[in-house]
Backbone as a chain_set.jsonl record, in Angstrom:
{"seq": "MFNLFPFRAKTAVLTDERIKVMNEIISGIRVIKMYTWEEPFAELVADIRRLVLKVANYKINNMLQPTITAVLVGIHLLYYGAMKI", "coords": {"N": [[28.342, -76.538, -104.234], [28.901, -75.783, -100.824], [26.756, -73.971, -98.63], [28.032, -71.47, -96.874], [27.172, -69.36, -95.356], [25.328, -69.575, -93.05], [27.013, -70.938, -91.26], [29.194, -69.165, -91.092], [27.888, -66.993, -89.991], [27.257, -67.915, -87.4], [29.844, -68.337, -86.319], [30.779, -65.744, -86.509], [29.241, -64.337, -84.662], [30.129, -65.472, -82.251], [32.845, -64.823, -82.423], [32.671, -62.038, -82.396], [31.759, -61.696, -79.8], [33.997, -62.569, -78.375], [35.863, -60.635, -79.165], [34.663, -58.367, -78.079], [34.898, -58.935, -75.336], [37.695, -58.98, -75.157], [38.264, -56.295, -75.766], [37.096, -55.057, -73.536], [38.763, -56.093, -71.566], [41.23, -54.969, -72.299], [40.598, -52.278, -71.99], [40.187, -52.145, -69.239], [42.608, -52.896, -68.055], [44.321, -52.061, -65.966], [42.757, -52.262, -63.644], [42.214, -54.976, -63.722], [44.801, -56.023, -63.438], [45.407, -54.937, -60.924], [43.661, -56.264, -59.197], [44.422, -58.826, -59.669], [43.089, -60.428, -61.657], [43.745, -61.788, -63.927], [43.848, -64.563, -64.669], [41.065, -65.517, -64.455], [39.907, -63.918, -66.501], [41.415, -64.68, -68.705], [40.619, -67.331, -68.895], [37.925, -66.948, -69.535], [38.081, -65.77, -72.11], [39.368, -67.879, -73.424], [37.398, -69.866, -73.198], [35.353, -68.833, -74.84], [36.722, -68.833, -77.258], [37.103, -71.59, -77.575], [34.455, -72.344, -78.061], [34.033, -71.129, -80.562], [35.863, -72.59, -82.121], [34.764, -75.122, -81.804], [32.285, -74.907, -83.135], [33.287, -74.341, -85.691], [34.84, -76.652, -86.255], [32.838, -78.621, -86.178], [31.223, -77.896, -88.355], [33.071, -78.044, -90.489], [33.783, -80.757, -90.368], [31.296, -81.94, -90.97], [30.937, -80.989, -93.551], [33.094, -82.063, -94.94], [32.913, -84.827, -94.632], [31.266, -86.367, -96.569], [32.857, -85.946, -98.856], [35.366, -87.009, -98.153], [34.625, -89.688, -97.78], [33.822, -90.366, -100.399], [36.25, -90.068, -101.766], [37.835, -92.024, -100.499], [36.427, -94.353, -101.212], [36.753, -94.206, -103.955], [39.562, -94.485, -104.17], [39.824, -97.055, -103.145], [38.427, -98.514, -105.095], [40.026, -97.988, -107.329], [42.413, -99.172, -106.547], [41.808, -101.861, -105.811], [40.021, -102.584, -107.725], [36.793, -103.006, -109.291], [34.298, -104.817, -107.541], [33.641, -108.174, -108.295], [30.866, -110.052, -108.87]], "CA": [[29.141, -75.879, -103.208], [28.194, -75.661, -99.57], [26.389, -72.626, -98.225], [28.791, -71.183, -95.668], [26.672, -68.195, -94.645], [24.884, -69.869, -91.674], [28.205, -71.281, -90.487], [29.953, -67.935, -90.864], [27.099, -66.149, -89.09], [27.437, -68.431, -86.037], [31.199, -68.057, -85.846], [30.936, -64.29, -86.393], [28.641, -63.925, -83.383], [31.039, -65.879, -81.182], [34.072, -64.036, -82.561], [32.342, -60.692, -81.922], [31.706, -61.772, -78.335], [35.38, -62.66, -77.897], [36.486, -59.321, -79.386], [34.083, -57.463, -77.091], [35.54, -59.242, -74.052], [39.091, -58.52, -75.235], [38.26, -54.822, -75.666], [36.841, -54.725, -72.134], [39.986, -56.417, -70.824], [42.24, -53.957, -72.615], [40.167, -51.011, -71.386], [40.303, -52.188, -67.78], [43.791, -53.689, -67.718], [44.872, -51.658, -64.655], [41.91, -52.855, -62.606], [42.441, -56.429, -63.8], [46.116, -56.264, -62.843], [45.37, -54.571, -59.512], [42.962, -57.303, -58.441], [44.959, -60.109, -60.168], [42.014, -61.169, -62.324], [44.23, -62.224, -65.24], [43.456, -65.951, -64.974], [39.64, -65.657, -64.794], [39.625, -63.316, -67.791], [42.038, -65.533, -69.717], [39.73, -68.493, -69.037], [36.72, -66.496, -70.239], [38.433, -65.634, -73.53], [39.644, -69.229, -73.923], [36.11, -70.567, -73.33], [34.685, -68.325, -76.042], [37.504, -69.32, -78.404], [36.775, -73.015, -77.725], [33.14, -72.424, -78.707], [34.227, -70.797, -81.98], [36.516, -73.738, -82.752], [33.816, -76.245, -81.795], [31.357, -74.667, -84.239], [34.042, -74.453, -86.939], [35.183, -78.059, -86.475], [31.607, -79.359, -86.469], [30.81, -77.58, -89.724], [34.062, -78.586, -91.419], [33.634, -82.214, -90.388], [30.068, -82.289, -91.689], [31.101, -80.67, -94.97], [34.109, -82.898, -95.553], [32.636, -86.252, -94.492], [30.914, -87.012, -97.845], [33.988, -85.864, -99.777], [36.367, -87.987, -97.717], [34.08, -91.012, -98.068], [33.887, -90.581, -101.843], [37.658, -90.233, -102.14], [38.288, -93.331, -100.024], [35.805, -95.373, -102.057], [37.43, -94.126, -105.248], [40.893, -95.081, -104.031], [39.622, -98.493, -102.988], [38.052, -99.078, -106.394], [41.196, -97.923, -108.207], [43.449, -100.089, -106.09], [41.348, -103.245, -105.815], [39.136, -102.825, -108.857], [35.396, -103.202, -108.933], [34.003, -106.167, -107.061], [32.962, -109.037, -109.268], [29.922, -110.951, -108.19]], "C": [[28.283, -75.698, -101.962], [27.892, -74.197, -99.273], [27.061, -72.348, -96.88], [28.22, -70.031, -94.857], [26.175, -68.525, -93.242], [26.05, -70.203, -90.748], [28.975, -70.021, -90.122], [29.217, -67.012, -89.899], [27.269, -66.603, -87.64], [28.829, -68.102, -85.504], [31.426, -66.558, -85.682], [30.372, -63.787, -85.07], [29.582, -64.259, -82.232], [32.345, -65.077, -81.227], [33.835, -62.604, -82.077], [32.306, -60.646, -80.398], [33.12, -61.792, -77.749], [36.089, -61.312, -78.054], [35.959, -58.302, -78.375], [34.736, -57.672, -75.719], [36.984, -58.752, -74.051], [39.176, -56.996, -75.129], [38.008, -54.371, -74.233], [38.079, -54.996, -71.282], [41.042, -55.35, -71.048], [41.883, -52.622, -71.974], [40.397, -50.998, -69.875], [41.531, -52.931, -67.291], [44.375, -53.317, -66.351], [44.069, -52.279, -63.516], [42.127, -54.365, -62.559], [43.769, -56.782, -63.144], [46.089, -56.005, -61.327], [44.72, -55.674, -58.665], [43.389, -58.717, -58.843], [43.848, -60.998, -60.737], [42.452, -61.715, -63.679], [43.725, -63.617, -65.601], [41.971, -66.102, -65.277], [39.293, -65.061, -66.165], [40.243, -64.121, -68.933], [41.173, -66.771, -69.956], [38.461, -68.128, -69.796], [36.975, -66.39, -71.738], [38.683, -67.008, -74.14], [38.356, -70.027, -74.109], [35.364, -70.126, -74.589], [35.407, -68.838, -77.292], [37.223, -70.802, -78.653], [35.419, -73.198, -78.408], [33.25, -72.136, -80.203], [34.834, -71.998, -82.706], [35.593, -74.945, -82.819], [32.828, -76.113, -82.949], [32.074, -74.861, -85.571], [34.368, -75.912, -87.245], [33.959, -78.885, -86.829], [31.191, -79.138, -87.918], [31.777, -78.177, -90.74], [33.935, -80.099, -91.513], [32.4, -82.647, -91.153], [30.178, -82.01, -93.181], [32.043, -81.66, -95.641], [33.794, -84.389, -95.514], [32.233, -86.905, -95.811], [32.076, -87.01, -98.839], [35.04, -86.901, -99.43], [35.894, -89.395, -98.03], [34.184, -91.317, -99.554], [35.325, -90.819, -102.303], [38.164, -91.604, -101.715], [37.688, -94.471, -100.846], [36.477, -95.386, -103.426], [38.807, -94.759, -105.212], [40.782, -96.599, -103.919], [39.314, -99.15, -104.337], [39.234, -99.049, -107.367], [42.236, -98.98, -107.83], [43.025, -101.556, -106.245], [40.488, -103.578, -107.018], [37.709, -103.043, -108.371], [35.196, -104.647, -108.479], [33.268, -106.955, -108.131], [32.112, -110.039, -108.518], [29.616, -112.138, -109.08]], "O": [[27.074, -75.485, -102.056], [28.667, -73.304, -99.616], [26.688, -72.936, -95.865], [28.724, -69.742, -93.772], [26.552, -67.827, -92.301], [26.064, -69.795, -89.586], [29.361, -69.837, -88.968], [29.84, -66.331, -89.085], [27.409, -65.769, -86.745], [28.973, -67.641, -84.371], [32.187, -66.142, -84.808], [30.957, -62.911, -84.432], [29.808, -63.435, -81.346], [32.881, -64.699, -80.185], [34.699, -62.021, -81.422], [32.764, -59.682, -79.784], [33.403, -61.12, -76.757], [36.835, -60.899, -77.167], [36.716, -57.472, -77.872], [35.081, -56.71, -75.031], [37.448, -58.178, -73.066], [40.072, -56.472, -74.468], [38.628, -53.418, -73.761], [38.403, -54.22, -70.383], [41.674, -54.882, -70.102], [42.757, -51.915, -71.473], [40.756, -49.969, -69.302], [41.5, -53.536, -66.219], [44.879, -54.192, -65.648], [44.64, -52.764, -62.539], [42.214, -54.956, -61.482], [43.847, -57.741, -62.376], [46.675, -56.76, -60.551], [45.174, -55.972, -57.561], [42.783, -59.695, -58.405], [43.695, -62.156, -60.349], [41.605, -62.071, -64.498], [43.23, -63.833, -66.707], [41.623, -66.751, -66.263], [38.485, -65.626, -66.902], [39.653, -64.229, -70.008], [41.015, -67.206, -71.097], [37.976, -68.914, -70.611], [36.174, -66.866, -72.543], [38.252, -67.271, -75.263], [38.232, -70.784, -75.072], [34.81, -70.954, -75.312], [34.766, -69.231, -78.266], [37.116, -71.229, -79.803], [35.251, -74.095, -79.234], [32.631, -72.822, -81.017], [34.37, -72.376, -83.782], [35.634, -75.707, -83.785], [32.56, -77.083, -83.658], [31.525, -75.48, -86.483], [34.19, -76.359, -88.378], [34.033, -79.761, -87.691], [30.847, -80.087, -88.622], [31.349, -78.752, -91.741], [33.975, -80.662, -92.607], [32.448, -83.618, -91.908], [29.578, -82.717, -93.99], [31.816, -82.055, -96.785], [34.362, -85.148, -96.299], [32.815, -87.932, -96.159], [32.255, -87.974, -99.584], [35.549, -87.595, -100.31], [36.681, -90.217, -98.499], [34.593, -92.415, -99.931], [35.575, -91.685, -103.143], [38.849, -92.276, -102.486], [38.375, -95.449, -101.141], [36.739, -96.45, -103.987], [39.178, -95.493, -106.128], [41.559, -97.333, -104.529], [39.866, -100.197, -104.674], [39.418, -99.985, -108.144], [42.853, -99.599, -108.697], [43.787, -102.384, -106.745], [40.252, -104.753, -107.297], [37.466, -103.239, -107.18], [35.844, -105.568, -108.975], [32.37, -106.433, -108.792], [32.588, -110.769, -107.65], [28.842, -113.015, -108.696]]}, "num_chains": 1, "name": "protein.A"}
Protein backbone atom coordinates (compact mmCIF):
# COMPACT_ATOMS: atom_id res chain seq x y z
CA MET A 1 0.00 0.00 0.00
CA PHE A 2 1.20 3.49 -0.75
CA ASN A 3 2.18 5.83 2.05
CA LEU A 4 -0.27 8.71 1.75
CA PHE A 5 0.99 10.74 4.71
CA PRO A 6 3.47 12.95 2.75
CA PHE A 7 0.82 13.53 0.09
CA ARG A 8 -1.84 14.34 2.67
CA ALA A 9 0.54 16.65 4.53
CA LYS A 10 1.18 18.71 1.36
CA THR A 11 -2.50 18.98 0.49
CA ALA A 12 -3.38 19.80 4.12
CA VAL A 13 -1.00 22.76 4.12
CA LEU A 14 -2.51 24.12 0.91
CA THR A 15 -6.07 23.44 2.10
CA ASP A 16 -5.31 25.23 5.39
CA GLU A 17 -4.04 28.22 3.41
CA ARG A 18 -7.25 28.28 1.36
CA ILE A 19 -9.41 28.05 4.51
CA LYS A 20 -7.42 30.87 6.11
CA VAL A 21 -8.00 33.08 3.06
CA MET A 22 -11.71 32.19 3.03
CA ASN A 23 -12.02 33.10 6.73
CA GLU A 24 -10.35 36.45 6.05
CA ILE A 25 -12.73 37.05 3.15
CA ILE A 26 -15.76 36.22 5.26
CA SER A 27 -14.51 38.42 8.10
CA GLY A 28 -13.95 41.39 5.80
CA ILE A 29 -16.84 40.89 3.38
CA ARG A 30 -18.15 44.46 3.83
CA VAL A 31 -14.78 45.98 2.97
CA ILE A 32 -14.38 43.60 0.03
CA LYS A 33 -17.84 44.52 -1.26
CA MET A 34 -17.29 48.24 -0.65
CA TYR A 35 -14.10 48.31 -2.72
CA THR A 36 -15.37 45.69 -5.24
CA TRP A 37 -12.47 43.33 -4.57
CA GLU A 38 -14.57 40.20 -5.20
CA GLU A 39 -12.74 39.15 -8.37
CA PRO A 40 -9.17 39.46 -7.02
CA PHE A 41 -10.12 37.48 -3.92
CA ALA A 42 -11.97 34.87 -5.97
CA GLU A 43 -8.86 34.49 -8.14
CA LEU A 44 -6.68 34.09 -5.05
CA VAL A 45 -8.88 31.30 -3.69
CA ALA A 46 -9.04 29.66 -7.13
CA ASP A 47 -5.23 29.78 -7.45
CA ILE A 48 -4.78 28.04 -4.10
CA ARG A 49 -7.42 25.45 -5.05
CA ARG A 50 -5.60 24.79 -8.35
CA LEU A 51 -2.40 24.12 -6.39
CA VAL A 52 -4.22 21.61 -4.17
CA LEU A 53 -5.64 19.84 -7.22
CA LYS A 54 -2.25 19.88 -8.96
CA VAL A 55 -0.60 18.17 -5.99
CA ALA A 56 -3.49 15.69 -5.70
CA ASN A 57 -3.49 14.85 -9.41
CA TYR A 58 0.29 14.43 -9.49
CA LYS A 59 0.22 12.01 -6.57
CA ILE A 60 -2.76 10.04 -7.88
CA ASN A 61 -1.21 9.74 -11.33
CA ASN A 62 2.08 8.53 -9.88
CA MET A 63 0.31 6.01 -7.64
CA LEU A 64 -1.98 4.66 -10.34
CA GLN A 65 0.49 4.49 -13.24
CA PRO A 66 2.02 1.10 -12.27
CA THR A 67 -1.43 -0.34 -11.52
CA ILE A 68 -2.88 0.82 -14.83
CA THR A 69 0.13 -0.55 -16.72
CA ALA A 70 -0.18 -3.93 -15.00
CA VAL A 71 -3.90 -4.12 -15.73
CA LEU A 72 -3.41 -3.23 -19.40
CA VAL A 73 -0.66 -5.83 -19.78
CA GLY A 74 -2.88 -8.39 -18.09
CA ILE A 75 -5.79 -7.62 -20.40
CA HIS A 76 -3.50 -7.83 -23.40
CA LEU A 77 -2.17 -11.21 -22.30
CA LEU A 78 -5.67 -12.53 -21.61
CA TYR A 79 -6.99 -11.33 -24.94
CA TYR A 80 -4.06 -12.16 -27.21
CA GLY A 81 -2.37 -14.84 -25.14
CA ALA A 82 1.30 -15.01 -24.32
CA MET A 83 3.66 -14.29 -27.17
CA LYS A 84 5.25 -17.35 -28.67
CA ILE A 85 8.81 -16.99 -29.82
